[in-house]
C-alpha positions in Angstrom: 18.4 -35.2 -22.7 16.1 -32.3 -22.1 16.9 -29.8 -19.4 14.8 -30.1 -16.3 12.4 -27.3 -15.6 13.2 -25.0 -12.7 10.8 -24.2 -9.9 8.8 -21.2 -10.7 7.6 -17.8 -10.1 4.6 -16.8 -8.9 2.9 -13.9 -8.9 3.8 -15.8 -11.2 2.8 -18.2 -9.5 1.1 -20.7 -8.1 1.9 -22.1 -11.4 3.0 -25.5 -11.6 1.4 -26.6 -8.4 -2.0 -26.1 -9.8 -1.0 -27.7 -13.1 0.4 -30.7 -11.3 -2.9 -31.1 -9.4 -4.8 -31.1 -12.7 -2.3 -33.5 -14.3 -2.6 -35.9 -11.4 -6.4 -35.9 -11.8 -6.3 -36.6 -15.5 -3.0 -38.6 -16.0 -4.7 -42.0 -16.4 -6.8 -40.7 -19.3 -3.8 -39.8 -21.4 -1.4 -41.7 -23.6 2.1 -40.7 -24.6 2.3 -39.2 -28.1 4.2 -40.8 -30.9 7.7 -39.6 -31.7 9.3 -38.8 -35.0 12.8 -39.7 -36.1 15.7 -37.5 -35.2 17.2 -35.4 -38.0 20.4 -36.4 -39.5 21.7 -32.9 -40.1 21.4 -29.5 -38.4 17.9 -28.2 -38.8 17.2 -25.5 -41.3 15.0 -22.4 -40.8 12.4 -24.2 -43.0 12.5 -27.3 -40.7 12.1 -25.1 -37.6 9.2 -23.2 -39.2 7.5 -26.5 -40.2 7.8 -27.8 -36.7 6.4 -24.5 -35.2 3.6 -24.3 -37.7 2.6 -27.9 -36.8 3.0 -27.1 -33.0 0.9 -23.9 -33.2 -1.9 -25.6 -35.1 -1.9 -28.7 -32.8 -1.6 -26.9 -29.5 -4.3 -24.4 -30.3 -2.3 -21.6 -28.6 -3.7 -18.1 -29.4 -0.3 -16.7 -30.3 3.2 -17.8 -30.0 6.6 -16.4 -31.2 10.0 -18.1 -31.4 13.6 -17.4 -32.1 16.5 -19.8 -32.7 20.0 -18.6 -32.8 23.3 -20.3 -33.8 26.6 -18.5 -33.1 26.1 -14.8 -33.8 23.3 -15.4 -36.3 19.5 -15.7 -36.0 18.5 -19.0 -37.7 14.8 -18.4 -37.4 12.5 -15.8 -35.9 8.8 -15.8 -36.5 5.3 -15.5 -34.9 2.2 -17.6 -35.2 -1.4 -16.8 -34.4 -2.8 -13.5 -33.2 -2.9 -11.2 -30.2 -6.1 -10.0 -28.4 -6.3 -7.0 -30.7 -6.6 -9.3 -33.7 -3.2 -8.5 -35.0 -0.9 -11.2 -36.4 1.8 -12.2 -34.1 5.3 -11.6 -35.6 8.8 -11.9 -34.3 8.5 -8.2 -33.2 5.3 -8.7 -31.2 6.0 -7.7 -27.6 5.0 -10.3 -24.9 5.5 -10.4 -21.2 8.1 -12.9 -20.3 7.6 -13.2 -16.6 10.5 -14.7 -14.7 12.7 -14.8 -17.8 13.2 -11.2 -16.5 15.4 -12.5 -13.7 18.4 -13.0 -16.1 18.0 -9.4 -17.3 18.0 -8.1 -13.7 21.1 -10.2 -13.0 22.8 -8.7 -16.0 22.1 -5.2 -14.7 23.6 -6.1 -11.3 26.7 -7.6 -13.0 27.2 -4.6 -15.2 27.4 -2.4 -12.1 29.5 -4.9 -10.2 32.1 -4.8 -13.0 32.1 -1.0 -12.7 32.6 -1.2 -9.0 29.2 0.4 -8.2 28.0 -2.8 -6.6 30.0 -5.3 -4.4 28.7 -8.8 -5.1 30.0 -10.4 -2.0 29.2 -7.5 0.5 26.0 -7.2 2.4 23.0 -5.7 0.6 22.2 -3.7 3.8 25.4 -1.8 3.5 24.7 -0.8 -0.1 20.9 -0.3 -0.1 19.5 2.3 2.3 16.0 1.3 3.5 16.6 -2.4 3.3 15.8 -3.9 6.6 13.9 -6.9 7.9 12.5 -8.2 11.2 15.4 -10.7 11.2 19.0 -9.8 12.1 20.3 -12.4 9.7 19.1 -10.1 6.8 22.1 -7.9 7.5 24.3 -10.7 6.3 22.6 -11.2 2.9 25.0 -10.5 0.0 24.1 -9.2 -3.4 25.3 -12.5 -5.0 22.9 -14.4 -2.7 20.0 -12.3 -4.0 20.7 -13.2 -7.6 21.4 -16.9 -7.1 18.4 -17.1 -4.7 20.3 -18.3 -1.6 19.4 -15.2 0.5 17.1 -17.1 2.9 14.0 -15.3 1.4 11.0 -17.6 1.2 7.3 -17.3 0.4 6.7 -19.0 3.7 8.2 -16.2 5.8 7.6 -13.2 3.5 4.1 -11.7 2.9 4.2 -11.8 -0.9 0.6 -10.8 -1.2 1.3 -7.5 0.6 4.4 -7.0 -1.6 2.2 -7.2 -4.7 0.5 -3.9 -3.6 3.8 -2.0 -3.8 3.8 1.1 -6.1 7.5 1.2 -6.7 10.7 -0.7 -6.1 11.5 1.6 -3.2 8.1 0.9 -1.7 8.5 -2.8 -2.3 11.8 -3.0 -0.4 10.3 -0.9 2.5 7.5 -3.5 2.8 10.0 -6.2 3.8 10.6 -4.5 7.1 8.2 -6.8 9.1 9.2 -10.0 7.3 11.9 -12.7 8.2 14.1 -15.3 6.6 13.5 -19.0 6.3 17.2 -20.0 6.5 20.6 -18.5 7.1 21.9 -16.6 4.1 24.0 -18.7 1.8 22.9 -22.1 3.2 19.7 -23.0 1.3 18.3 -22.3 -2.2 14.6 -21.2 -2.6 12.9 -19.6 -5.5 11.5 -16.3 -4.3 10.6 -13.3 -6.4 11.6 -10.6 -3.7 15.2 -11.5 -4.4 15.2 -9.9 -7.8 13.0 -6.9 -6.8 15.4 -6.0 -4.1 18.2 -6.5 -6.7 16.4 -4.1 -9.1 16.1 -1.5 -6.4 19.8 -1.9 -5.7 20.4 -1.2 -9.4 18.5 2.1 -9.1 20.4 3.2 -6.0 23.8 2.1 -7.4 23.3 3.7 -10.8 21.3 6.8 -9.8 18.8 5.9 -12.4 15.3 4.5 -12.4 15.4 0.8 -13.2 13.6 1.2 -16.5 16.1 3.9 -17.7 19.1 1.8 -16.7 17.7 -1.3 -18.6 16.9 0.8 -21.7 20.3 2.6 -21.8 22.6 -0.2 -20.6 21.0 -3.4 -21.7 18.2 -3.0 -24.4 19.8 -0.2 -26.5 23.3 -1.7 -26.8 21.9 -5.1 -27.9 19.5 -3.5 -30.4 16.4 -4.7 -28.5 14.0 -2.2 -29.9 10.8 -3.8 -28.7 11.7 -4.3 -25.1 10.8 -2.4 -21.9 10.2 -2.9 -18.2 6.6 -1.6 -18.3 3.7 -1.5 -20.7 3.0 2.1 -21.8 0.7 1.3 -24.8 -2.7 2.9 -24.8 -4.3 -0.4 -25.9 -2.0 -3.2 -24.9 -2.7 -6.7 -26.1 -3.9 -9.0 -23.4 -3.0 -12.5 -22.7 -5.4 -15.5 -22.7 -6.7 -18.2 -20.4 -8.3 -21.4 -21.7 -11.7 -22.4 -20.4 -12.8 -25.9 -21.5 -11.0 -25.4 -24.8 -12.0 -21.7 -25.4 -9.3 -19.1 -25.2 -10.5 -16.0 -23.3 -8.6 -12.7 -23.4 -8.1 -11.3 -19.9 -6.2 -8.7 -18.0 -3.2 -10.1 -16.2 -3.8 -10.8 -12.5 -3.2 -7.5 -10.6 0.2 -7.3 -8.9 3.6 -5.7 -8.9 4.7 -5.9 -12.6 5.8 -2.5 -13.8 9.6 -2.3 -13.4 9.6 -5.6 -11.4 13.1 -7.1 -11.5 11.5 -10.5 -10.9 9.1 -10.5 -13.8 8.4 -7.2 -15.4 10.2 -7.4 -18.7 8.2 -7.1 -22.0 10.1 -8.1 -25.1 9.8 -9.8 -28.5 11.2 -13.0 -30.1 13.5 -10.9 -32.3 14.9 -9.0 -29.4 15.4 -12.2 -27.5 17.5 -13.4 -30.4 20.0 -10.6 -29.7 19.9 -11.4 -26.0 20.6 -15.1 -26.5 23.5 -14.4 -28.9 25.1 -12.1 -26.3 24.5 -14.6 -23.5 26.3 -17.2 -25.5 29.4 -14.9 -25.4 29.0 -13.6 -29.0 27.9 -10.4 -30.7 27.6 -7.3 -28.5 28.9 -8.0 -25.0 27.8 -6.1 -21.9 30.2 -7.9 -19.6 33.8 -9.2 -19.7 34.2 -12.9 -20.5 35.0 -13.5 -16.8 31.9 -11.5 -15.7 29.6 -13.6 -18.1 31.1 -16.8 -16.8 30.5 -15.7 -13.2 26.9 -14.9 -14.0 26.4 -18.4 -15.4 28.1 -20.2 -12.5 25.8 -21.8 -10.0 26.1 -21.3 -6.3 27.7 -23.9 -4.0 24.3 -25.0 -2.7 22.2 -25.3 -5.8 22.5 -25.5 -9.6 20.9 -22.1 -10.1 23.2 -19.4 -11.3 22.4 -15.7 -11.5 19.0 -15.6 -13.1 19.7 -18.8 -15.0 19.1 -22.5 -14.2 22.2 -24.6 -15.1 22.1 -28.2 -16.4 24.6 -31.1 -16.2 25.1 -30.9 -20.0 26.3 -27.3 -19.8 23.2 -25.7 -21.1 21.3 -22.9 -19.2 17.6 -22.1 -19.2 14.9 -20.2 -17.4 11.1 -20.3 -17.8 8.6 -17.6 -16.9 4.9 -17.9 -16.1 2.3 -15.3 -15.4 -1.4 -16.0 -15.3 -1.9 -15.1 -18.9 1.6 -15.3 -20.5 4.4 -17.9 -20.6 8.0 -17.8 -21.9 11.2 -19.8 -21.8 14.8 -19.0 -22.8 17.7 -21.5 -23.3 21.3 -21.3 -24.4 24.0 -23.9 -25.2 27.4 -22.2 -24.9 29.1 -25.3 -26.4 27.2 -25.4 -29.6 26.3 -21.7 -29.7 22.6 -22.5 -30.0 19.9 -20.4 -28.3 16.1 -20.7 -28.1 13.4 -18.4 -26.8 9.7 -19.1 -27.0 7.0 -16.6 -26.0 3.2 -17.1 -25.8 0.2 -15.1 -24.9 -1.8 -18.1 -23.6 -1.6 -19.7 -20.2 -3.6 -22.8 -19.4 -3.2 -26.2 -17.6 -0.3 -27.0 -20.0 2.4 -24.5 -21.0 2.7 -24.1 -24.8 5.9 -22.2 -24.6 7.6 -25.1 -22.7 6.1 -27.6 -25.0 7.5 -25.8 -28.1 10.9 -25.4 -26.4 11.1 -29.1 -25.7 10.5 -29.9 -29.4 12.9 -27.3 -30.6 15.7 -28.3 -28.3 15.4 -31.9 -29.3 15.4 -30.8 -33.0 18.6 -28.8 -32.5 20.3 -31.7 -30.5 19.4 -34.3 -33.0 17.3 -36.1 -30.4 13.9 -37.7 -31.0 11.5 -34.9 -31.5 8.1 -35.3 -29.7 5.1 -34.8 -31.8 3.0 -31.8 -30.8 0.2 -33.1 -28.6 -3.2 -32.1 -27.5 -2.5 -32.1 -23.8 -4.4 -29.0 -22.9 -7.5 -30.1 -24.9 -7.4 -33.5 -23.3 -7.0 -32.2 -19.8 -9.9 -29.8 -20.3 -12.1 -32.4 -22.0 -11.7 -34.6 -19.0 -12.5 -31.8 -16.6 -15.5 -30.8 -18.6 -16.8 -34.4 -18.4 -16.1 -34.5 -14.7 -18.1 -31.2 -14.3 -21.0 -32.6 -16.2 -20.9 -35.8 -14.2 -20.9 -33.8 -10.9 -23.9 -31.8 -12.1 -25.7 -35.1 -13.0 -24.9 -36.8 -9.7 -25.8 -33.7 -7.8 -29.2 -33.4 -9.5 -29.8 -37.2 -8.9 -28.9 -36.9 -5.3 -31.3 -34.0 -4.7 -34.1 -35.8 -6.6 -33.6 -38.9 -4.5 -33.1 -37.1 -1.2 -36.6 -38.0 0.1 -36.1 -41.7 -0.5 -32.6 -41.4 1.2 -34.1 -39.6 4.2 -37.0 -42.1 4.6 -34.4 -45.0 4.8 -32.4 -43.3 7.5 -35.1 -41.7 9.6 -34.6 -42.5 13.3 -30.9 -43.6 12.9 -28.3 -42.1 15.2 -26.9 -38.7 14.1 -23.4 -40.0 13.8 -24.4 -42.7 11.3 -26.3 -40.1 9.2 -23.2 -37.9 9.4 -21.0 -40.7 8.1 -23.4 -41.2 5.1 -23.1 -37.5 4.3 -19.3 -37.5 4.3 -18.8 -38.4 0.6 -20.8 -35.3 -0.5 -19.1 -33.1 2.1 -15.7 -34.3 0.9 -16.1 -32.3 -2.3 -17.0 -29.2 -0.3 -14.0 -29.7 2.0 -11.6 -30.2 -1.0 -12.8 -27.0 -2.6 -12.4 -24.9 0.6 -8.9 -26.3 1.1 -8.0 -25.8 -2.5 -5.6 -22.8 -2.3 -3.9 -24.2 0.8 -3.4 -27.6 -0.8 -1.9 -26.1 -3.9 0.4 -24.0 -1.7 1.5 -27.1 0.0 2.4 -29.0 -3.2 4.0 -25.8 -4.6 6.7 -25.8 -1.9 5.0 -23.1 0.2 4.4 -20.6 -2.6 1.5 -18.3 -1.8 -1.7 -19.2 -3.7 -4.7 -16.9 -3.5 -8.3 -17.5 -4.5 -8.0 -14.9 -7.2 -4.9 -16.6 -8.6 -6.9 -19.9 -9.0 -9.3 -18.1 -11.4 -6.7 -17.6 -14.1 -4.7 -20.2 -15.9 -6.2 -23.0 -13.7 -9.7 -21.7 -14.3 -11.2 -25.0 -15.7 -9.8 -27.0 -12.8 -11.1 -24.5 -10.3 -14.6 -24.5 -11.9 -14.6 -28.3 -11.9 -13.8 -28.3 -8.1 -16.4 -25.6 -7.5 -19.1 -27.5 -9.5 -18.3 -30.6 -7.5 -18.5 -28.7 -4.2 -21.8 -27.1 -5.2 -23.3 -30.4 -6.2 -22.1 -32.0 -2.9 -23.5 -29.1 -0.8 -26.8 -29.2 -2.7 -27.2 -33.0 -1.9 -26.3 -32.5 1.8 -28.8 -29.6 2.2 -31.6 -31.5 0.4 -31.0 -34.6 2.5 -31.0 -32.7 5.8 -34.2 -30.9 4.8 -35.9 -34.2 3.9 -34.7 -35.8 7.1 -36.3 -33.0 9.1 -39.5 -33.2 7.1 -39.7 -37.0 7.5 -39.0 -36.6 11.3 -41.7 -34.0 11.7 -44.2 -36.2 9.9 -43.4 -39.1 12.1 
């Protein structure tokens, strides 16, 4: 049984709401891939590499890296493909891991909690000067509620777009002053990035160090994570990719609060993630006591989300991360000692990191391993066909607009309006697009700019349909007026 996927980030995003919309549009065109037989023994490094090589070639992802651990050993760590600078992806290639960062921020909080510098079950407001909201209930939020996301924070009551303009964690927290909560602290769970950015600011205040320095000295360095950071300081950083009708395009990540963001700012490599997974499984170098690590992995009373980790009924823990040009996923199984991390520099209508993880977790468990599929290519092929069909129908509607007008000249305006509704529907759908995606994404904020990244092919298909519909309506109205004047 594969772990279920958690709700996601968003600056991060929008993410799965848009993908779900695209999938709903194309689902009837797809068939389930065939499956291979489950392995009889524990998979070797060669078997894992064979699977990943096949997955990389089939998925068409620009670059992907993976690490699999067992106990205190790395079973396999490798990279496949290339980055935007043309360099080969290796196990040491740094990628942004988006919301996988949340488990790292939770670790920082727990380190300070064990040292007595942070009180997990005391109000944040008592420990973090400058934290205030336009809601008196915010004074009751505890640190634990931040990192298990039961604080009452919600994208529906917090202006997350404004928060993305913050220049530091201190500025980020200050911008919450005019926001409110969606529920009483500790009563409801809701995925909301501000939880972990407030937590990161608390780490700064409690430790007396900038977040990036604390993470380097107290988390990365002890674990030997030599290619990890909380901000990108390279002069020529490699970019992520978006897919447009099958073509991967290197693009700057959508602007937003990323540097030092506790919710999604970590940059790391597959090799470094191997050390992190080993430690999270309670082996190798330990940053917490066994009791502290267990506490970090224990879900709240209102949801199966722990501190920066989603927990599953089979005892495994996982967290995915999605930006608009990068995807990642981490998974551990404390019972067997296995760990998996997959990082990719491509974001499209399907998530190659999650697809690879599903195959690898099945391989490790001895379950039936799904064959790597062509989901992204099929989705985008369908969207390309729909776009061409919209262009053809639009051109046909414009060309036949005189004939259409002549048949309806003299009819009541309301009847003519009804006949124009099908063409206007495409325009209305496009105009409502961000709002509709926000609705199916449980209220997560979706901007027009955001729709032009990983969901670019779907957005363009809707735009082309709207443009074709508008062209037909305008042509018919012009022809009606011309026919009326002639009469």
